[in-house]
All heavy atoms as an XYZ file, in Angstrom:
706
protein
N     129.234     64.905     46.797
C     128.358     65.933     46.287
C     127.157     65.274     45.634
O     127.232     64.118     45.231
C     129.133     66.849     45.348
C     129.293     66.386     43.933
S     130.398     67.428     42.947
C     131.926     67.246     43.818
N     126.082     66.018     45.574
C     124.880     65.500     44.943
C     124.782     66.057     43.529
O     124.936     67.257     43.323
C     123.637     65.893     45.740
C     122.375     65.297     45.151
C     121.157     65.635     45.969
C     119.923     65.074     45.296
N     118.706     65.452     45.985
N     124.540     65.170     42.585
C     124.395     65.561     41.189
C     123.001     65.148     40.733
O     122.580     64.015     40.947
C     125.440     64.868     40.299
C     126.847     65.126     40.818
C     125.301     65.335     38.849
C     127.901     64.285     40.148
N     122.291     66.093     40.122
C     120.956     65.826     39.582
C     120.991     65.982     38.075
O     121.591     66.929     37.553
C     119.935     66.802     40.180
O     119.859     66.641     41.577
N     120.355     65.032     37.387
C     120.329     65.012     35.925
C     118.897     65.236     35.445
O     117.955     64.726     36.035
C     120.806     63.651     35.406
C     122.161     63.250     35.925
C     122.280     62.293     36.928
C     123.313     63.818     35.424
C     123.517     61.912     37.407
C     124.554     63.445     35.900
C     124.654     62.488     36.894
O     125.879     62.113     37.379
N     118.754     65.948     34.339
C     117.443     66.272     33.809
C     117.342     65.887     32.347
O     118.336     65.803     31.629
C     117.161     67.766     33.989
C     117.124     68.158     35.439
C     118.276     68.519     36.107
C     115.934     68.121     36.144
C     118.251     68.853     37.454
C     115.894     68.449     37.491
C     117.059     68.816     38.145
N     116.098     65.658     31.906
C     115.758     65.400     30.493
C     116.603     64.269     29.917
O     116.655     63.188     30.493
C     115.878     66.689     29.692
N     117.251     64.499     28.804
C     117.992     63.454     28.091
C     119.139     62.872     28.906
O     119.552     61.742     28.663
C     118.539     64.019     26.775
C     117.476     64.511     25.795
C     118.110     65.297     24.664
C     116.674     63.347     25.258
N     119.626     63.614     29.870
C     120.724     63.092     30.695
C     120.257     61.977     31.613
O     121.045     61.113     31.987
C     121.374     64.210     31.489
C     122.123     65.224     30.639
C     122.698     66.310     31.510
C     123.193     64.565     29.810
N     118.989     61.969     31.949
C     118.459     60.847     32.728
C     118.544     59.562     31.917
O     118.813     58.493     32.465
C     117.019     61.113     33.146
C     116.914     62.150     34.226
C     115.488     62.346     34.654
N     115.460     63.297     35.766
C     114.369     63.755     36.289
N     113.192     63.382     35.839
N     114.424     64.612     37.285
N     118.324     59.670     30.620
C     118.459     58.492     29.745
C     119.910     58.056     29.651
O     120.215     56.870     29.686
C     117.921     58.796     28.346
C     116.428     59.067     28.334
O     115.722     58.580     29.243
O     115.982     59.771     27.416
N     120.814     59.022     29.541
C     122.237     58.707     29.387
C     122.824     58.084     30.654
O     123.672     57.192     30.575
C     123.018     59.960     29.012
N     122.365     58.547     31.821
C     122.918     58.050     33.087
C     122.088     56.936     33.716
O     122.549     56.267     34.624
C     123.039     59.198     34.108
O     121.729     59.710     34.382
C     123.951     60.296     33.595
N     120.841     56.808     33.265
C     119.894     55.835     33.839
C     119.530     56.179     35.283
O     119.191     55.311     36.081
C     120.426     54.403     33.764
C     120.853     53.963     32.399
C     119.674     53.792     31.495
C     120.097     53.159     30.190
N     119.774     53.924     29.020
N     119.623     57.480     35.626
C     119.249     57.908     36.976
C     118.930     59.392     36.963
O     119.372     60.126     36.088
C     120.347     57.600     37.983
C     121.701     58.171     37.623
C     122.797     57.741     38.574
C     123.301     56.377     38.192
N     124.517     55.980     38.864
N     118.159     59.825     37.933
C     117.814     61.246     38.028
C     118.780     62.010     38.931
O     118.902     63.219     38.808
C     116.386     61.417     38.540
O     116.264     60.887     39.840
N     119.438     61.294     39.824
C     120.425     61.930     40.697
C     121.334     60.865     41.289
O     121.042     59.667     41.206
C     119.738     62.731     41.807
C     118.977     61.863     42.758
N     117.693     61.441     42.502
C     119.327     61.331     43.943
C     117.284     60.682     43.502
N     118.258     60.596     44.384
N     122.429     61.329     41.846
C     123.333     60.416     42.538
C     124.188     61.219     43.510
O     124.338     62.433     43.371
C     124.221     59.648     41.564
C     125.230     60.485     40.799
C     126.037     59.646     39.824
O     126.662     58.671     40.253
O     126.023     59.985     38.627
N     124.734     60.518     44.480
C     125.708     61.111     45.390
C     127.077     60.685     44.873
O     127.375     59.498     44.784
C     125.486     60.642     46.840
C     126.581     61.175     47.741
C     124.113     61.093     47.322
N     127.867     61.683     44.483
C     129.187     61.441     43.888
C     130.226     61.502     45.000
O     130.382     62.520     45.664
C     129.443     62.500     42.822
C     130.602     62.231     41.946
C     131.838     62.797     42.026
C     130.658     61.342     40.839
N     132.641     62.313     41.029
C     131.949     61.418     40.287
C     129.733     60.480     40.256
C     132.343     60.675     39.181
C     130.115     59.740     39.152
C     131.399     59.834     38.618
N     130.922     60.399     45.213
C     131.879     60.290     46.317
C     133.312     60.636     45.920
O     134.156     60.836     46.773
C     131.849     58.866     46.883
C     130.508     58.458     47.427
C     130.141     59.174     48.710
O     130.976     59.703     49.424
N     128.851     59.220     48.998
N     133.567     60.692     44.618
C     134.940     60.956     44.161
C     135.252     62.446     44.250
O     134.416     63.277     43.912
C     135.115     60.490     42.722
C     134.943     59.002     42.577
C     135.114     58.600     41.143
N     134.001     57.716     40.805
C     133.698     57.336     39.592
N     134.391     57.776     38.566
N     132.696     56.527     39.379
N     136.458     62.785     44.668
C     136.809     64.208     44.746
C     136.907     64.837     43.359
O     137.357     64.203     42.405
C     138.169     64.200     45.447
C     138.707     62.835     45.258
C     137.538     61.914     45.098
N     136.455     66.070     43.253
C     136.562     66.853     42.023
C     136.754     68.305     42.455
O     135.849     68.899     43.032
C     135.318     66.692     41.165
N     137.919     68.856     42.194
C     138.233     70.219     42.636
C     137.443     71.260     41.865
O     137.093     72.302     42.405
C     139.728     70.485     42.511
N     137.158     70.976     40.585
C     136.446     71.936     39.744
C     135.358     71.220     38.948
O     135.359     69.990     38.832
C     137.392     72.622     38.741
O     137.875     71.636     37.821
C     138.545     73.324     39.435
N     134.484     72.017     38.366
C     133.459     71.453     37.492
C     134.092     70.709     36.332
O     133.613     69.657     35.930
C     132.544     72.572     36.988
C     131.424     72.138     36.061
C     130.480     71.158     36.748
C     130.661     73.355     35.558
N     135.179     71.221     35.791
C     135.892     70.543     34.699
C     136.292     69.131     35.119
O     136.109     68.169     34.373
C     137.127     71.350     34.306
C     137.886     70.806     33.117
C     139.130     71.636     32.809
N     138.905     73.063     32.796
C     138.476     73.756     31.751
N     138.207     73.134     30.615
N     138.313     75.070     31.832
N     136.846     68.986     36.327
C     137.242     67.669     36.835
C     136.034     66.744     36.944
O     136.089     65.575     36.560
C     137.905     67.794     38.208
C     139.206     68.567     38.177
O     139.868     68.613     37.119
O     139.558     69.140     39.231
N     134.944     67.277     37.491
C     133.731     66.472     37.638
C     133.207     66.019     36.284
O     132.892     64.832     36.097
C     132.651     67.250     38.377
C     131.297     66.540     38.477
C     131.409     65.259     39.289
C     130.248     67.473     39.049
N     133.101     66.934     35.337
C     132.575     66.566     34.022
C     133.477     65.558     33.322
O     132.989     64.646     32.655
C     132.361     67.808     33.157
C     131.252     68.738     33.639
C     131.135     69.939     32.703
C     129.922     68.029     33.764
N     134.772     65.693     33.486
C     135.708     64.707     32.919
C     135.408     63.314     33.493
O     135.339     62.324     32.765
C     137.149     65.123     33.218
C     138.188     64.166     32.618
C     139.584     64.416     33.165
N     139.571     64.152     34.605
C     140.087     64.962     35.519
N     140.663     66.088     35.169
N     140.034     64.640     36.797
N     135.195     63.245     34.805
C     134.887     61.962     35.440
C     133.522     61.432     35.012
O     133.354     60.224     34.802
C     134.939     62.100     36.961
C     136.350     62.326     37.486
O     137.325     62.104     36.730
O     136.473     62.728     38.663
N     132.534     62.313     34.870
C     131.207     61.881     34.436
C     131.231     61.371     32.996
O     130.574     60.377     32.672
C     130.196     63.017     34.583
C     129.848     63.420     36.017
C     128.962     64.651     36.022
C     129.188     62.271     36.770
N     131.998     62.019     32.140
C     132.130     61.545     30.758
C     132.795     60.168     30.742
O     132.369     59.277     29.993
C     132.917     62.561     29.898
C     133.346     61.949     28.571
C     132.068     63.806     29.667
N     133.810     59.973     31.575
C     134.454     58.657     31.667
C     133.478     57.596     32.156
O     133.495     56.454     31.705
C     135.679     58.730     32.576
N     132.595     57.992     33.083
C     131.609     57.063     33.652
C     130.470     56.752     32.680
O     130.054     55.607     32.546
C     131.041     57.672     34.937
C     130.020     56.828     35.648
C     130.624     55.737     36.505
O     131.827     55.776     36.815
O     129.875     54.822     36.876
N     129.953     57.779     31.994
C     128.730     57.613     31.202
C     128.933     57.678     29.691
O     127.990     57.443     28.945
C     127.681     58.645     31.640
C     127.280     58.446     33.079
C     127.553     59.410     34.034
C     126.655     57.275     33.488
C     127.199     59.224     35.367
C     126.302     57.075     34.818
C     126.578     58.050     35.742
O     126.229     57.857     37.061
N     130.130     58.005     29.251
C     130.466     57.897     27.838
C     129.995     59.024     26.936
O     129.489     60.052     27.393
N     130.144     58.804     25.641
C     129.871     59.856     24.655
C     128.412     60.281     24.594
O     128.126     61.422     24.235
C     130.341     59.254     23.332
C     130.430     57.792     23.557
C     130.669     57.597     25.025
N     127.487     59.414     24.931
C     126.076     59.790     24.912
C     125.789     60.866     25.956
O     124.938     61.725     25.771
C     125.184     58.573     25.130
C     123.745     58.839     24.725
O     123.475     59.599     23.803
N     122.821     58.206     25.422
N     126.515     60.840     27.060
C     126.428     61.885     28.076
C     127.173     63.132     27.602
O     126.650     64.236     27.641
C     127.026     61.380     29.394
C     127.056     62.406     30.483
C     125.970     62.579     31.315
C     128.172     63.194     30.691
C     125.988     63.521     32.326
C     128.205     64.142     31.691
C     127.112     64.302     32.516
N     128.385     62.947     27.133
C     129.257     64.068     26.753
C     128.661     64.931     25.655
O     128.801     66.155     25.683
C     130.619     63.539     26.313
N     127.988     64.342     24.701
C     127.512     65.115     23.553
C     126.506     66.186     23.927
O     126.347     67.170     23.219
C     126.931     64.196     22.491
C     125.592     63.629     22.844
C     125.123     62.684     21.775
N     123.726     62.389     21.968
C     122.940     61.952     21.031
N     123.402     61.764     19.816
N     121.685     61.707     21.282
N     125.833     66.031     25.063
C     124.854     67.030     25.493
C     125.469     68.132     26.341
O     124.856     69.186     26.537
C     123.731     66.368     26.293
C     123.007     65.345     25.514
C     123.022     63.989     25.724
C     122.172     65.547     24.372
N     122.249     63.355     24.791
C     121.714     64.292     23.945
C     121.777     66.680     23.668
C     120.870     64.133     22.856
C     120.935     66.518     22.572
C     120.495     65.260     22.184
N     126.676     67.895     26.850
C     127.263     68.800     27.827
C     128.503     69.522     27.319
O     128.702     70.694     27.599
C     127.620     68.016     29.118
C     126.371     67.378     29.701
C     128.291     68.912     30.142
C     125.246     68.347     29.990
N     129.352     68.820     26.600
C     130.624     69.387     26.172
C     130.750     69.411     24.661
O     130.293     68.496     23.980
C     131.791     68.578     26.755
C     131.902     68.555     28.272
C     132.958     67.553     28.698
C     132.240     69.940     28.812
N     131.392     70.460     24.166
C     131.727     70.537     22.748
C     133.136     71.106     22.657
O     133.388     72.219     23.143
C     130.738     71.425     21.991
C     131.030     71.469     20.510
C     129.991     72.252     19.760
C     130.359     72.190     18.273
N     129.388     72.914     17.477
N     134.033     70.336     22.079
C     135.437     70.745     21.954
C     136.036     71.143     23.306
O     136.771     72.121     23.417
C     135.585     71.890     20.947
C     135.100     71.499     19.557
O     135.286     70.326     19.170
O     134.535     72.368     18.872
N     135.669     70.401     24.354
C     136.227     70.629     25.673
C     135.627     71.792     26.448
O     136.061     72.098     27.557
N     134.617     72.447     25.885
C     133.953     73.560     26.558
C     132.480     73.209     26.756
O     131.978     72.250     26.175
C     134.080     74.838     25.724
C     135.515     75.320     25.564
C     136.204     75.649     26.882
O     135.531     76.213     27.776
O     137.392     75.336     27.023
N     131.782     73.997     27.557
C     130.357     73.743     27.761
C     129.621     73.869     26.438
O     129.847     74.814     25.682
C     129.766     74.731     28.769
C     130.174     74.521     30.219
C     129.567     75.607     31.090
C     129.761     73.157     30.722
N     128.758     72.926     26.175
C     127.997     72.913     24.927
C     126.904     73.968     24.959
O     126.228     74.142     25.969
C     127.390     71.534     24.687
N     126.777     74.667     23.857
C     125.736     75.647     23.600
C     124.825     76.042     24.730
O     125.162     76.894     25.531
N     123.668     75.439     24.786
C     122.653     75.855     25.743
C     122.560     74.945     26.954
O     121.594     75.032     27.707
C     121.296     75.950     25.045
C     121.282     77.053     24.020
C     121.384     76.772     22.663
C     121.198     78.377     24.413
C     121.389     77.784     21.725
C     121.207     79.401     23.478
C     121.303     79.103     22.137
O     121.314     80.100     21.214
N     123.540     74.085     27.162
C     123.549     73.269     28.375
C     123.644     74.201     29.579
O     124.346     75.215     29.539
C     124.727     72.301     28.366
N     122.906     73.887     30.612
C     122.905     74.707     31.820
C     123.369     73.845     32.989
O     122.838     72.759     33.214
C     121.508     75.275     32.116
C     121.086     76.200     30.982
C     121.487     75.999     33.460
C     119.650     76.658     31.079
N     124.346     74.352     33.711
C     124.836     73.662     34.903
C     124.789     74.647     36.060
O     125.322     75.757     35.969
C     126.260     73.116     34.701
C     126.275     72.138     33.521
C     126.747     72.444     35.983
C     127.631     71.578     33.192
N     124.122     74.231     37.116
C     124.038     75.032     38.329
C     124.875     74.367     39.419
O     124.817     73.148     39.588
C     122.602     75.138     38.819
C     121.545     75.655     37.843
C     120.182     75.656     38.505
C     121.901     77.031     37.324
N     125.631     75.171     40.124
C     126.369     74.702     41.299
C     125.846     75.504     42.485
O     125.915     76.740     42.477
C     127.895     74.875     41.131
C     128.613     74.552     42.427
C     128.415     74.002     39.994
N     125.278     74.791     43.431
C     124.676     75.417     44.607
C     123.698     76.518     44.206
O     123.668     77.595     44.790
C     125.764     75.950     45.540
C     126.658     74.839     46.042
O     126.212     73.712     46.260
N     127.934     75.129     46.201
N     122.905     76.225     43.170
C     121.849     77.127     42.737
C     122.285     78.263     41.836
O     121.454     79.072     41.433
N     123.563     78.336     41.485
C     124.053     79.414     40.635
C     124.548     78.866     39.300
O     125.276     77.870     39.256
C     125.187     80.176     41.313
C     124.735     80.894     42.568
C     125.843     81.749     43.134
O     126.953     81.286     43.340
N     125.530     83.012     43.379
N     124.169     79.540     38.222
C     124.595     79.160     36.878
C     126.103     79.366     36.765
O     126.615     80.452     37.043
C     123.862     80.026     35.848
C     124.029     79.549     34.424
O     125.094     78.996     34.082
O     123.091     79.754     33.639
N     126.825     78.321     36.340
C     128.287     78.396     36.267
C     128.771     79.416     35.244
O     129.908     79.875     35.320
C     128.931     77.024     36.004
C     128.612     76.064     37.142
C     128.528     76.459     34.668
N     127.896     79.796     34.299
C     128.294     80.819     33.332
C     128.483     82.169     34.007
O     129.201     83.019     33.497
C     127.275     80.912     32.200
C     127.222     79.628     31.358
C     126.103     79.664     30.356
N     124.830     79.630     31.073
C     123.649     79.588     30.497
N     123.547     79.593     29.178
N     122.541     79.549     31.214
N     127.861     82.367     35.148
C     128.037     83.584     35.925
C     129.081     83.417     37.021
O     129.362     84.352     37.760
N     129.633     82.226     37.139
C     130.691     81.948     38.105
C     132.017     81.862     37.341
O     132.359     82.783     36.617
C     130.375     80.668     38.889
C     129.090     80.707     39.725
C     128.771     79.330     40.292
C     129.217     81.736     40.843
N     132.683     80.738     37.460
C     133.972     80.561     36.782
C     133.902     79.495     35.692
O     134.914     78.890     35.344
C     135.055     80.223     37.801
C     135.305     81.338     38.787
C     136.258     80.929     39.895
O     136.946     79.913     39.818
N     136.307     81.720     40.946
N     132.698     79.247     35.174
C     132.548     78.262     34.102
C     133.054     76.900     34.527
O     132.778     76.445     35.638
N     133.823     76.272     33.665
C     134.354     74.943     33.969
C     135.353     74.966     35.119
O     135.644     73.936     35.712
C     135.009     74.332     32.732
C     134.046     73.923     31.621
C     134.813     73.443     30.402
C     133.078     72.856     32.095
N     135.875     76.133     35.442
C     136.827     76.251     36.552
C     136.143     76.571     37.883
O     136.817     76.837     38.882
C     137.874     77.318     36.222
C     138.717     76.912     35.020
O     139.058     75.717     34.900
O     139.008     77.785     34.182
N     134.807     76.499     37.924
C     134.071     76.715     39.165
C     134.499     75.676     40.196
O     134.465     74.470     39.923
C     132.552     76.614     38.910
O     132.182     77.639     37.976
C     131.761     76.762     40.190
N     134.935     76.109     41.367
C     135.360     75.151     42.396
C     134.182     74.365     42.966
O     133.073     74.886     43.063
C     136.005     76.024     43.471
C     135.728     77.429     43.121
C     135.125     77.486     41.758
N     134.467     73.131     43.330
C     133.474     72.239     43.928
C     133.999     71.713     45.255
O     135.204     71.695     45.492
C     133.189     71.052     43.003
C     132.646     71.360     41.622
C     132.539     70.073     40.810
C     131.312     72.059     41.701
N     133.082     71.264     46.079
C     133.441     70.571     47.319
C     132.522     69.365     47.451
O     131.554     69.222     46.695
C     133.286     71.499     48.519
O     131.911     71.751     48.759
N     132.791     68.528     48.419
C     131.940     67.356     48.627
C     130.529     67.747     49.039
O     129.607     66.947     48.942
C     132.567     66.411     49.651
C     133.814     65.677     49.171
C     134.400     64.822     50.295
C     133.525     64.820     47.959
N     130.326     68.992     49.477
C     129.003     69.483     49.863
C     128.256     70.163     48.723
O     127.127     70.613     48.906
C     129.121     70.479     51.018
C     129.634     69.829     52.289
O     129.393     68.623     52.485
O     130.282     70.524     53.090
N     128.858     70.245     47.550
C     128.228     70.950     46.425
C     127.009     70.202     45.909
O     126.970     68.962     45.924
C     129.226     71.110     45.275
O     130.292     71.943     45.640
N     126.023     70.975     45.454
C     124.867     70.444     44.731
C     125.014     70.884     43.280
O     125.110     72.084     43.004
C     123.555     70.998     45.288
C     123.191     70.383     46.623
O     123.392     69.168     46.785
O     122.705     71.116     47.493
N     125.030     69.913     42.376
C     125.224     70.194     40.954
C     123.985     69.727     40.198
O     123.559     68.583     40.353
C     126.490     69.471     40.422
C     126.694     69.752     38.941
C     127.722     69.888     41.217
N     123.417     70.618     39.401
C     122.257     70.321     38.569
C     122.690     70.467     37.119
O     123.210     71.529     36.750
C     121.102     71.290     38.869
C     120.591     71.180     40.277
C     121.214     71.853     41.315
C     119.473     70.407     40.547
C     120.747     71.756     42.615
C     118.996     70.309     41.845
C     119.627     70.981     42.876
N     122.450     69.437     36.312
C     122.908     69.463     34.934
C     121.701     69.300     34.002
O     121.015     68.286     34.038
C     123.940     68.356     34.650
C     125.093     68.429     35.671
C     124.468     68.467     33.233
C     126.100     67.310     35.555
N     121.490     70.329     33.194
C     120.397     70.353     32.222
C     120.988     70.340     30.814
O     121.755     71.243     30.482
C     119.563     71.634     32.363
C     118.935     71.839     33.707
C     119.652     72.433     34.746
C     117.633     71.450     33.943
C     119.072     72.647     35.980
C     117.039     71.664     35.176
C     117.760     72.253     36.201
N     120.616     69.386     29.964
C     121.068     69.443     28.577
C     120.284     70.515     27.837
O     119.300     71.041     28.355
C     120.711     68.051     28.059
C     119.510     67.676     28.823
C     119.726     68.265     30.211
N     120.705     70.847     26.616
C     119.895     71.782     25.822
C     118.489     71.224     25.670
O     118.299     70.034     25.450
C     120.613     71.830     24.482
C     121.983     71.308     24.747
C     121.865     70.370     25.903
N     117.501     72.074     25.829
C     116.106     71.635     25.731
C     115.432     72.295     24.536
O     115.702     73.441     24.218
C     115.351     72.027     27.008
C     115.885     71.435     28.307
C     115.127     72.013     29.484
C     115.770     69.927     28.304
N     114.575     71.552     23.921
C     113.765     72.105     22.832
C     112.317     72.122     23.278
O     111.904     71.321     24.100
C     113.915     71.251     21.572
N     111.582     73.019     22.767
C     110.185     73.068     23.167
C     109.415     73.985     22.238
O     109.952     74.565     21.314
N     108.161     74.117     22.536
C     107.377     74.974     21.688
C     106.052     75.283     22.304
O     105.701     74.897     23.352
């Protein structure tokens, strides 16, 4: 699957996107693997107490997971995942 990172997550991962070859049945599985790969600096923007953090936005195949099944959203090797950390602006 293709994963794209935005804003502060590019700093945490040192990349804007990657092709993820490891199987992940759900978004929860994928995020668990990404946290293991990129550590707490990645996790702090995405997860809080095992749930999606505040205003973090994750799209799977163009759809916001909050309107799907959240962390239980199913994934396949063909999925496109976009991960946006909370953004501030003015």
